N, C-alpha and C positions, 0 to 999 in steps of 0.2 A: 255573546258570538259576534263575528268579524262584517258578516254582510246577512241578509235576508235568504240566503241559499236553503235553509233547513228548517224556514218557518213552517210550511205545510207540515213537515212532519213532526216539530214541533207542538203543533197546535194539536192533530191526532192522538200524539202520546199523551198529552195534557187530556184529552178529555178520556181518554181509556184511562190513567192514573185517577181521573176525579171521581169517574164512575164505582171504582175500586173501593177508593178509599175517601169516602164522602167529608173527612175532618180538612182535607184540603181546601182552602178558601181564597187565595190567592195565587196566581201563576200569572208570571210575565215572561216576556220575550225580547232580552234588551238587543241592540245593536250598537258597537261603540268599534269601528271601523279600525280605529289606532289607540294604542296601551294609552292612559291617562291615570293618574292617581284619582282622580274625582269621576264620576261619572258624566259623559257629556255627550249621551249619544242618545239615540232612539229608543222608547221604553213602549212596548205594545202588549198592552193589559190581554190576557187570554181569560179572565174571569170579570164579572161585574164588582168584585172587589177589587179595590186599588190598596188596601192598606192593612198592614199586621197590626193587631192589638196587642201590646203589651201593658203588665202590670209592674209600675218601678215604683215605692217609695209613695204607695197612696194614691197616685196617679195612673191616667190611663197616657200611653204613650204611643204614636201612633209609626211605624217602621214603613218600609217598601222594601219588596225583591233588589233596587241598583243603591240603597246608599246603606252605608255601616251603620250596626247600632250594636253597643257594647255588650257582647254575648255573655261576658262575666258582669250580671247586674250587681252580684254581692258587691264586688270593686266600686263599681260606678256609685252602687248606692253607698258604702262608706267613706268615698271620697267628699259625698256632699255631703254627707251628715259630719263629718270634721271642718268643713264650711262652716256648716250651720252651727254648729257646736262655738267656735270661733268667733263669729261674729254676731250669736242671738242677742247680745244685750248692747249692740253699738248701732247708734241711730245711722243705719244704712238706707239713702234715701236712690241712689241709683247704681246700679251694679252693671255689668257688662260681662258677658259670656263668652267667651273668645274660642273657637273652632266648638261649639254646643251642639251640634249636630241634632236630632230629635228632640234633645231635652229641656228641661227647664226646672229643674229642681231648687235652684235660687229663688225660686219666684217666694217662700215665705222668708226671707230674711231680708229684704229690700223692697219700699216701695214701688220703685220700677226697675225692669230687668231691660237690657238689651241683650239679644243673644246673636252672634256675628259668626256666620257660613258661609264658604263660598259652594257648598251644593247645593244645588236649587231644588233636588228630588227632597231634601233633608229639611230644606225652608218650607215646601211642600207640606211635609209631613207634619213638622213643630205646628205651623200652622192650624193644622186639622185638630192636631193633641191642643190645642189652645181652646178651641170651639168643644172639643167633647169634656175638659175640664172646667172651662167656663172663665177663664181667667183672662182679665182685661188690663194686668199691669205689664204685660211683656210686647216687647216688640221685635219681631226678627229681621234680621237683614242679610241678604245674599250678596256677600262680598269678600274679600281678600280681607283676613285677620289684619293684615298691616294697614286697611285702609280705614278700620273700625272710627278713626277720631274725626273722617271725612261725615261722618252721619251723625254723631253724638253734640249736642250743644250744652248737655246740662255738664253739671260738675259729677267724677266720679268719684265715687266712694270708694268703689272695690270692682279689682278686677278678677275675674276668675279666668285661668287657662288649663285647660285639659287638652293639650297637642295630639296631631292625628298621630300615626305610629311612625311615619317617615320625620317626626319630629319639627321642631321650630326651626325656620330659615335663619343662616346667619343674619341677615340684615334688618330682622324683625326688631324692632325697638316700641316698646309701649309710650315712654312718654320723653 
């Protein structure tokens, strides 16, 4: 929504819908006054639950109503599976996942993973997912992927890029 004008109507509709459909666990009302490729508005949670849980590659991932989640989990799983197959026999100490979103499927091939994502809501979900899965070898950083070198002092062995739909900007340089 662009404003709070419909908020009370949405709250009423949400309450009615949840009384009829008990499986609805997460409802929120997002206000984003102007268009942006990332969510930078206000999120109003209409339920106690903030996170939607997904099973993904033997992990539980949390997402929210205001961030992107790869709806084609099969394709995402295949992408990460190919990465794991390619690098499983190499000694990868530090990897960086640019445009990581809420995922962290590279955790099993690297001693430490940095996830870089510009969407603060996705970072919140990713950090919650870390707790759900008891990972301690991953750090998520909320920033533009172009700035990832400003946050990492370790030598990097692997950079994984799974760009957003809009693609990578022309001025994007890894090294």
